[in-house]
C-alpha positions as CSV (number, residue, x, y, z in Angstrom):
1,M,114.7,77.3,117.9
2,L,115.4,75.2,115.0
3,P,114.8,71.3,115.3
4,A,117.9,69.4,116.5
5,L,120.5,69.1,113.3
6,C,121.2,65.4,113.9
7,T,122.9,63.2,111.2
8,L,124.0,59.3,111.2
9,F,127.6,60.2,111.6
10,T,129.6,57.4,113.3
11,A,132.1,58.6,116.0
12,L,131.4,62.2,115.9
13,S,128.9,64.0,118.4
14,C,125.6,64.8,116.9
15,V,123.9,67.7,119.1
16,S,121.0,70.2,118.4
17,G,122.0,73.5,117.2
18,V,120.7,77.2,116.9
19,T,122.0,77.4,113.2
20,V,121.9,75.1,110.2
21,V,125.1,74.2,108.0
22,T,124.2,73.7,104.5
23,Q,126.2,71.7,101.9
24,N,125.4,71.6,98.0
25,P,125.3,69.9,96.0
26,P,123.8,66.9,97.5
27,V,125.4,64.5,94.7
28,L,128.5,64.8,92.6
29,T,129.6,62.6,89.9
30,P,132.8,63.5,88.4
31,N,134.9,61.1,86.1
32,K,138.2,59.7,87.3
33,G,140.8,62.5,86.9
34,E,138.7,65.7,87.2
35,T,138.5,68.1,89.7
36,T,135.4,68.6,92.0
37,T,134.2,71.4,94.3
38,M,132.0,71.0,97.4
39,H,130.3,74.1,99.0
40,C,129.6,74.4,102.7
41,N,127.6,77.6,104.3
42,L,128.1,77.8,108.0
43,G,125.1,79.8,108.7
44,T,125.0,82.1,111.7
45,V,127.8,80.6,113.8
46,T,130.0,82.7,115.8
47,S,133.1,80.3,114.9
48,Y,133.4,80.4,111.3
49,S,135.9,77.4,110.9
50,A,134.9,74.5,108.5
51,R,136.1,71.2,109.2
52,W,135.8,68.5,106.7
53,Y,135.2,64.8,106.7
54,K,135.4,61.8,104.7
55,Q,133.1,58.7,105.5
56,V,132.8,55.7,103.4
57,S,130.1,53.2,104.0
58,G,130.4,51.5,107.3
59,G,133.6,53.1,108.3
60,V,134.8,56.0,110.6
61,P,134.6,59.8,109.4
62,Q,138.5,60.7,108.5
63,Y,139.3,64.1,109.2
64,V,140.3,65.6,106.0
65,L,141.2,69.3,106.8
66,M,140.2,72.6,108.7
67,N,140.1,75.9,107.3
68,Y,139.4,79.3,109.1
69,H,139.1,82.5,107.3
70,G,141.9,84.2,109.3
71,W,144.5,81.7,108.5
72,S,147.0,81.7,105.6
73,S,146.9,77.9,105.0
74,V,144.7,75.0,106.1
75,Y,145.3,72.3,108.6
76,Y,145.2,68.6,107.4
77,G,144.2,65.4,108.8
78,S,146.6,62.1,108.4
79,G,146.5,60.9,104.9
80,F,145.2,64.2,103.2
81,S,147.3,67.1,101.9
82,S,147.9,69.7,99.1
83,P,147.6,69.6,96.1
84,K,144.9,67.0,95.9
85,F,142.7,68.5,98.7
86,K,142.3,72.2,99.0
87,S,139.8,74.6,100.6
88,T,138.9,78.2,100.3
89,H,136.7,80.5,101.3
90,S,134.5,83.5,99.9
91,S,133.3,85.0,103.2
92,K,133.5,84.2,107.0
93,S,130.7,81.7,106.5
94,D,131.1,80.2,102.9
95,Y,133.6,77.7,102.5
96,T,134.7,75.0,99.9
97,L,136.6,71.7,99.6
98,I,138.2,71.1,96.5
99,I,139.6,67.4,95.3
100,S,141.9,67.2,92.5
101,N,142.6,64.3,90.1
102,V,139.8,62.4,91.8
103,E,139.7,58.5,91.9
104,V,137.4,55.8,92.5
105,G,138.5,55.5,96.0
106,D,137.7,59.3,96.9
107,S,133.8,58.2,96.6
108,A,132.5,58.4,100.0
109,V,130.0,61.1,101.7
110,Y,132.0,64.4,102.9
111,Y,130.6,66.2,105.9
112,C,131.2,69.9,106.8
113,K,131.2,70.6,110.4
114,T,131.9,73.7,112.7
115,Y,131.4,74.9,116.4
116,D,128.9,77.3,117.0
117,G,130.2,79.3,119.9
118,S,127.0,81.1,120.7
119,V,125.7,77.7,122.3
120,N,128.9,75.6,122.6
121,E,127.8,72.9,120.5
122,F,129.2,71.1,117.0
123,V,127.1,71.3,114.1
124,I,127.4,69.1,111.2
125,G,126.1,69.6,107.6
126,Q,123.6,67.0,105.8
127,G,126.7,65.6,103.7
128,I,127.5,65.6,100.0
129,K,127.9,62.1,98.4
130,L,130.8,62.0,95.7
131,I,130.6,59.2,93.3
132,V,133.7,59.1,91.2
133,T,132.9,57.2,87.8
134,D,135.4,55.3,85.9
135,S,134.8,53.5,82.8
136,A,137.0,50.6,83.3
137,V,135.2,49.7,86.5
138,P,132.5,46.8,85.9
139,P,129.1,48.0,86.4
140,P,126.9,46.7,89.4
141,V,124.3,44.0,89.2
142,L,120.9,45.2,89.7
143,S,117.9,42.9,90.4
144,I,114.5,44.0,91.2
145,F,112.0,41.9,92.9
146,P,108.2,42.6,92.7
147,P,105.6,43.1,95.7
148,S,104.5,40.0,97.5
149,S,101.1,38.9,97.0
150,E,100.3,39.3,100.7
151,E,101.0,42.8,100.6
152,L,98.9,43.5,97.7
153,K,96.0,42.4,99.9
154,S,96.8,45.7,101.8
155,N,96.5,47.8,99.0
156,K,100.4,48.6,99.1
157,A,102.9,47.7,96.7
158,T,106.6,47.7,97.6
159,L,109.4,46.9,95.1
160,V,113.2,45.9,96.0
161,C,116.3,47.0,94.0
162,V,119.3,44.9,95.0
163,V,122.5,46.4,93.9
164,S,125.5,44.0,94.3
165,D,128.9,43.9,93.3
166,M,129.6,47.2,93.6
167,S,133.5,48.6,93.4
168,T,132.9,50.9,96.1
169,G,130.0,51.4,99.0
170,I,128.9,54.5,97.4
171,A,125.9,54.9,95.2
172,D,123.0,57.0,94.4
173,V,120.0,55.3,93.7
174,R,116.7,56.6,92.0
175,W,113.4,55.3,90.9
176,L,111.3,56.3,88.1
177,L,107.8,55.7,87.4
178,D,107.2,55.8,83.4
179,R,110.6,57.5,83.5
180,K,109.6,60.2,85.9
181,A,112.0,60.4,89.0
182,V,109.9,59.8,92.0
183,S,111.1,60.4,95.9
184,S,108.2,59.6,97.9
185,G,108.3,56.1,99.5
186,V,111.9,55.6,98.6
187,S,114.3,54.2,101.2
188,T,117.5,53.1,100.6
189,G,119.8,51.4,103.1
190,S,123.6,51.3,103.5
191,A,126.0,49.4,101.6
192,E,127.5,46.2,103.1
193,Q,130.6,44.7,102.2
194,Q,130.3,41.2,100.2
195,P,132.7,38.3,100.8
196,N,134.3,39.3,97.7
197,K,135.2,42.7,99.0
198,K,132.7,44.3,96.8
199,F,129.5,45.9,98.1
200,R,125.8,45.5,98.2
201,L,122.7,47.9,99.1
202,S,119.1,47.6,98.8
203,S,116.7,50.4,97.9
204,Y,112.7,50.1,98.5
205,L,109.8,51.8,96.6
206,S,106.6,51.5,98.2
207,I,103.6,52.7,96.1
208,E,99.8,52.3,96.2
209,R,98.5,49.0,94.7
210,S,96.4,51.0,91.9
211,E,99.7,52.5,91.0
212,W,101.0,48.7,90.6
213,E,98.0,47.5,88.7
214,K,98.4,50.2,85.9
215,D,101.3,48.4,84.9
216,K,103.8,51.2,84.5
217,D,107.2,51.0,84.0
218,I,109.1,50.9,86.9
219,T,112.9,51.3,86.7
220,C,115.7,51.3,89.4
221,E,118.6,53.4,88.2
222,V,121.9,53.4,90.1
223,S,125.0,55.8,89.6
224,A,128.1,54.0,90.8
225,A,131.8,54.1,89.9
226,S,131.0,52.6,86.5
227,K,128.6,55.4,85.7
228,T,124.7,54.8,85.6
229,T,123.2,51.3,85.3
230,S,119.3,50.7,85.3
231,K,117.0,47.9,85.5
232,S,113.2,48.0,84.8
233,M,109.9,46.1,85.7
234,K,105.9,46.2,84.5
235,K,103.5,44.1,86.5
236,S,102.6,42.4,83.0
237,E,106.2,41.1,83.4
238,C,105.8,39.2,86.3
239,M,104.7,35.8,87.1
240,D,101.5,35.5,88.8
């Protein structure tokens, strides 16, 4: 049996399942006004209905719509309707969510959920992060902090990238070493709202002290509503 399929999905049940709901692509970054499409495969469930939910940082998931291959139309949640939100299917297990004329306010994580009748359980996909970019939105403020001298004694080096003044709580953070993307040792927290109603989050990169000593160019790259912003640091640029 596959391991429990669980996700941090506030207000929705998360239980183990015998099937896996897959969503792709992991991240979408359309420009304001464009149309974007998300895909969901329900695996081997015996129900074949797809339910889509929208969740912004720190908020309760909103029910967008439900589609079933045997229906002539979809059922919408409160506040969502056609033609902006549509759903299609190419088979009993392959569904899409299509959002037209996207706005910055559509930025969120969208989850696909289904009911597995063989085990009487709900199964949820890993989610798709939608980041709508708008050149008129001011870029967030990025700050990188070097590892502490105490931590370096343990042969580890953790850098912190603080992203503040984001217009929405949704962003995609990448770390690069000498312009090459790295994924191991990366941890990014959830966004929190600031007193000015904008958002802030922190991302961490943990590397070996030897990598830090090589004076590599370390970059924090953030995709948010104002497109991509980055900030870099080298050991030689830091005060001892």
